[in-house]
BAFIGU-961198 format. One record per residue: residue number from 1; x, y, z of N, C-alpha, C in turn; residue in one letter; chain. Coordinates in nm, 3 decimals. Layout:
REM BAFIGU-961198
- i, n.xx, n.yy, n.zz, ca.xx, ca.yy, ca.zz, c.xx, c.yy, c.zz, aa, ch
- NUM, X, Y, Z, X, Y, Z, X, Y, Z, a, A .
...
***
This chain:
REM BAFIGU-961198
- i, n.xx, n.yy, n.zz, ca.xx, ca.yy, ca.zz, c.xx, c.yy, c.zz, aa, ch
- 1, -3.367, 7.464, 3.165, -3.322, 7.323, 3.188, -3.191, 7.322, 3.248, x, A .
- 2, -3.187, 7.303, 3.372, -3.033, 7.282, 3.447, -2.990, 7.150, 3.443, x, A .
- 3, -2.865, 7.143, 3.388, -2.792, 7.013, 3.366, -2.736, 6.974, 3.509, x, A .
- 4, -2.738, 6.839, 3.521, -2.682, 6.800, 3.647, -2.523, 6.773, 3.609, x, A .
- 5, -2.444, 6.788, 3.718, -2.316, 6.753, 3.694, -2.281, 6.602, 3.603, x, A .
- 6, -2.355, 6.502, 3.656, -2.354, 6.382, 3.583, -2.380, 6.379, 3.447, x, A .
- 7, -2.491, 6.466, 3.403, -2.502, 6.493, 3.263, -2.387, 6.547, 3.187, x, A .
- 8, -2.330, 6.637, 3.256, -2.250, 6.727, 3.196, -2.122, 6.625, 3.154, x, A .
- 9, -2.092, 6.547, 3.278, -1.965, 6.442, 3.260, -2.009, 6.346, 3.130, x, A .
- 10, -2.130, 6.299, 3.118, -2.150, 6.221, 3.015, -2.167, 6.297, 2.863, x, A .
- 11, -2.206, 6.401, 2.883, -2.175, 6.470, 2.754, -2.021, 6.486, 2.718, x, A .
- 12, -1.963, 6.522, 2.807, -1.810, 6.531, 2.790, -1.745, 6.399, 2.743, x, A .
- 13, -1.792, 6.281, 2.800, -1.752, 6.151, 2.766, -1.786, 6.136, 2.615, x, A .
- 14, -1.919, 6.166, 2.586, -1.956, 6.139, 2.449, -1.878, 6.220, 2.333, x, A .
- 15, -1.831, 6.331, 2.387, -1.784, 6.432, 2.311, -1.616, 6.403, 2.317, x, A .
- 16, -1.574, 6.304, 2.380, -1.429, 6.262, 2.415, -1.365, 6.396, 2.445, x, A .
- 17, -1.414, 6.472, 2.572, -1.345, 6.584, 2.627, -1.309, 6.542, 2.750, x, A .
- 18, -1.197, 6.594, 2.796, -1.145, 6.591, 2.948, -1.187, 6.710, 3.035, x, A .
- 19, -1.269, 6.714, 3.104, -1.292, 6.812, 3.199, -1.251, 6.808, 3.341, x, A .
- 20, -1.187, 6.906, 3.385, -1.144, 6.911, 3.517, -1.252, 6.926, 3.611, x, A .
- 21, -1.257, 6.883, 3.740, -1.356, 6.900, 3.821, -1.391, 7.055, 3.845, x, A .
- 22, -1.281, 7.117, 3.864, -1.301, 7.262, 3.881, -1.385, 7.352, 3.755, x, A .
- 23, -1.367, 7.282, 3.643, -1.442, 7.328, 3.534, -1.578, 7.276, 3.506, x, A .
- 24, -1.619, 7.189, 3.584, -1.736, 7.123, 3.553, -1.840, 7.230, 3.588, x, A .
- 25, -1.868, 7.296, 3.691, -1.972, 7.396, 3.726, -1.974, 7.514, 3.610, x, A .
- 26, -1.869, 7.541, 3.547, -1.860, 7.630, 3.441, -1.951, 7.582, 3.331, x, A .
- 27, -1.905, 7.438, 3.278, -1.968, 7.381, 3.174, -2.111, 7.371, 3.188, x, A .
- 28, -2.119, 7.324, 3.316, -2.282, 7.298, 3.342, -2.362, 7.415, 3.330, x, A .
- 29, -2.298, 7.549, 3.383, -2.371, 7.651, 3.363, -2.384, 7.700, 3.208, x, A .
- 30, -2.281, 7.692, 3.147, -2.291, 7.726, 2.980, -2.376, 7.627, 2.906, x, A .
- 31, -2.371, 7.503, 2.932, -2.453, 7.420, 2.862, -2.606, 7.434, 2.893, x, A .
- 32, -2.633, 7.443, 3.025, -2.775, 7.479, 3.070, -2.834, 7.606, 3.012, x, A .
- 33, -2.726, 7.709, 2.968, -2.778, 7.831, 2.915, -2.804, 7.819, 2.763, x, A .
- 34, -2.715, 7.731, 2.699, -2.752, 7.692, 2.558, -2.874, 7.636, 2.537, x, A .
- 35, -2.904, 7.525, 2.636, -3.033, 7.457, 2.616, -3.151, 7.537, 2.637, x, A .
- 36, -3.139, 7.628, 2.739, -3.267, 7.728, 2.778, -3.273, 7.820, 2.651, x, A .
- 37, -3.180, 7.867, 2.581, -3.193, 7.948, 2.473, -3.274, 7.875, 2.358, x, A .
- 38, -3.218, 7.743, 2.321, -3.282, 7.660, 2.229, -3.442, 7.632, 2.274, x, A .
- 39, -3.462, 7.612, 2.373, -3.595, 7.588, 2.433, -3.673, 7.725, 2.409, x, A .
- 40, -3.613, 7.831, 2.425, -3.687, 7.962, 2.387, -3.715, 7.969, 2.249, x, A .
- 41, -3.621, 7.937, 2.165, -3.629, 7.938, 2.024, -3.737, 7.846, 1.972, x, A .
- 42, -3.754, 7.744, 2.027, -3.860, 7.626, 1.990, -4.013, 7.704, 2.040, x, A .
- 43, -4.018, 7.796, 2.123, -4.128, 7.845, 2.141, -4.200, 7.930, 2.048, x, A .
- 44, -4.110, 7.987, 1.948, -4.146, 8.082, 1.843, -4.242, 8.018, 1.760, x, A .
- 45, -4.325, 8.085, 1.693, -4.428, 8.054, 1.590, -4.381, 8.060, 1.473, x, A .
- 46, -4.342, 7.953, 1.403, -4.255, 7.990, 1.263, -4.373, 7.938, 1.160, x, A .
- 47, -4.479, 7.927, 1.194, -4.589, 7.901, 1.084, -4.598, 7.987, 0.973, x, A .
- 48, -4.591, 7.964, 0.843, -4.603, 8.058, 0.763, -4.460, 8.123, 0.713, x, A .
- 49, -4.374, 8.106, 0.800, -4.239, 8.161, 0.757, -4.148, 8.058, 0.671, x, A .
- 50, -4.129, 8.138, 0.548, -4.045, 8.057, 0.454, -3.892, 8.029, 0.494, x, A .
- 51, -3.857, 7.911, 0.460, -3.731, 7.856, 0.495, -3.601, 7.949, 0.420, x, A .
- 52, -3.519, 7.971, 0.500, -3.427, 8.070, 0.444, -3.283, 7.987, 0.432, x, A .
- 53, -3.215, 7.990, 0.308, -3.094, 7.910, 0.313, -2.991, 8.020, 0.303, x, A .
- 54, -2.981, 8.133, 0.285, -2.890, 8.225, 0.293, -2.935, 8.362, 0.351, x, A .
- 55, -2.863, 8.441, 0.447, -2.902, 8.556, 0.494, -2.910, 8.660, 0.369, x, A .
- 56, -2.819, 8.653, 0.270, -2.818, 8.758, 0.156, -2.887, 8.688, 0.057, x, A .
- 57, -2.952, 8.784, -0.036, -3.013, 8.720, -0.155, -2.927, 8.691, -0.264, x, A .
- 58, -2.848, 8.600, -0.261, -2.756, 8.563, -0.380, -2.771, 8.431, -0.414, x, A .
- 59, -2.724, 8.405, -0.544, -2.708, 8.256, -0.592, -2.557, 8.232, -0.665, x, A .
- 60, -2.540, 8.112, -0.669, -2.428, 8.090, -0.739, -2.433, 8.119, -0.893, x, A .
- 61, -2.311, 8.154, -0.962, -2.304, 8.164, -1.077, -2.215, 8.045, -1.142, x, A .
- 62, -2.270, 7.980, -1.233, -2.195, 7.880, -1.303, -2.153, 7.902, -1.440, x, A .
- 63, -2.037, 7.844, -1.470, -1.996, 7.854, -1.615, -1.989, 7.736, -1.656, x, A .
- 64, -1.988, 7.721, -1.792, -1.967, 7.576, -1.861, -1.833, 7.543, -1.853, x, A .
- 65, -1.815, 7.406, -1.842, -1.673, 7.341, -1.835, -1.623, 7.348, -1.970, x, A .
- 66, -1.495, 7.411, -1.988, -1.445, 7.402, -2.112, -1.312, 7.367, -2.113, x, A .
- 67, -1.254, 7.265, -2.184, -1.122, 7.217, -2.193, -1.027, 7.322, -2.238, x, A .
- 68, -0.931, 7.352, -2.177, -0.836, 7.460, -2.192, -0.698, 7.387, -2.199, x, A .
- 69, -0.630, 7.400, -2.310, -0.503, 7.350, -2.305, -0.389, 7.431, -2.235, x, A .
- 70, -0.283, 7.379, -2.200, -0.169, 7.441, -2.139, -0.066, 7.513, -2.220, x, A .
- 71, -0.016, 7.627, -2.238, 0.082, 7.651, -2.308, 0.217, 7.576, -2.290, x, A .
- 72, 0.288, 7.527, -2.373, 0.406, 7.457, -2.356, 0.506, 7.544, -2.279, x, A .
- 73, 0.516, 7.682, -2.297, 0.619, 7.763, -2.213, 0.572, 7.751, -2.065, x, A .
- 74, 0.447, 7.753, -2.026, 0.416, 7.753, -1.886, 0.463, 7.619, -1.824, x, A .
- 75, 0.450, 7.504, -1.904, 0.498, 7.377, -1.843, 0.656, 7.398, -1.829, x, A .
- 76, 0.713, 7.423, -1.930, 0.873, 7.418, -1.924, 0.911, 7.542, -1.822, x, A .
- 77, 0.848, 7.648, -1.807, 0.895, 7.742, -1.688, 0.863, 7.683, -1.558, x, A .
- 78, 0.746, 7.590, -1.532, 0.742, 7.554, -1.399, 0.843, 7.437, -1.376, x, A .
- 79, 0.881, 7.373, -1.486, 0.993, 7.270, -1.452, 1.115, 7.347, -1.430, x, A .
- 80, 1.155, 7.445, -1.506, 1.267, 7.520, -1.490, 1.288, 7.589, -1.346, x, A .
- 81, 1.171, 7.632, -1.290, 1.159, 7.708, -1.138, 1.165, 7.599, -1.036, x, A .
- 82, 1.138, 7.464, -1.048, 1.111, 7.387, -0.973, 1.263, 7.368, -0.898, x, A .
- 83, 1.291, 7.350, -0.775, 1.419, 7.345, -0.696, 1.490, 7.214, -0.713, x, A .
- 84, 1.418, 7.109, -0.715, 1.494, 6.985, -0.722, 1.417, 6.901, -0.814, x, A .
- 85, 1.494, 6.896, -0.929, 1.460, 6.812, -1.053, 1.566, 6.739, -1.105, x, A .
- 86, 1.507, 6.652, -1.190, 1.620, 6.556, -1.272, 1.560, 6.556, -1.405, x, A .
- 87, 1.621, 6.632, -1.498, 1.544, 6.645, -1.611, 1.414, 6.710, -1.622, x, A .
- 88, 1.316, 6.650, -1.684, 1.185, 6.680, -1.678, 1.113, 6.625, -1.555, x, A .
- 89, 1.181, 6.559, -1.473, 1.108, 6.486, -1.367, 1.136, 6.601, -1.238, x, A .
- 90, 1.036, 6.607, -1.157, 1.032, 6.687, -1.042, 1.043, 6.595, -0.919, x, A .
- 91, 1.153, 6.630, -0.849, 1.172, 6.524, -0.726, 1.104, 6.599, -0.605, x, A .
- 92, 1.032, 6.513, -0.532, 0.968, 6.561, -0.405, 0.991, 6.483, -0.315, x, A .
- 93, 0.978, 6.491, -0.180, 0.976, 6.435, -0.059, 0.910, 6.300, -0.068, x, A .
- 94, 0.959, 6.186, -0.017, 0.889, 6.058, -0.029, 0.769, 6.067, 0.057, x, A .
- 95, 0.648, 6.023, 0.017, 0.519, 6.016, 0.113, 0.516, 5.906, 0.174, x, A .
- 96, 0.548, 5.772, 0.124, 0.542, 5.653, 0.198, 0.702, 5.607, 0.239, x, A .
- 97, 0.715, 5.558, 0.352, 0.855, 5.506, 0.387, 0.846, 5.366, 0.327, x, A .
- 98, 0.969, 5.305, 0.291, 0.976, 5.178, 0.256, 1.023, 5.100, 0.366, x, A .
- 99, 0.918, 5.022, 0.411, 0.973, 4.936, 0.539, 0.989, 4.805, 0.498, x, A .
- 100, 1.087, 4.738, 0.540, 1.103, 4.610, 0.532, 1.112, 4.527, 0.659, x, A .
- 101, 1.015, 4.477, 0.711, 1.019, 4.421, 0.849, 0.984, 4.254, 0.852, x, A .
***
């Protein structure tokens, strides 16, 4: 399937892409090639072929969620190693600006 230049412009507009005129023929060729490949894949008979979710025969291994406490010395070490702090409070850069307009 050969796309027209107008179709390529339309696809670019939908994708919010800016394509230079000198690039248009290159995109036309590449997109047409992709569509031809998809058409070729659609010709394959997949009747009786089982769906495949992963190429490798693996599965996720889950563990039970368990509440674990944090050792006090880990908390203290984290606070002590923080570069900008005030007592037990950690000072970070402001996320929101205070605008009064």
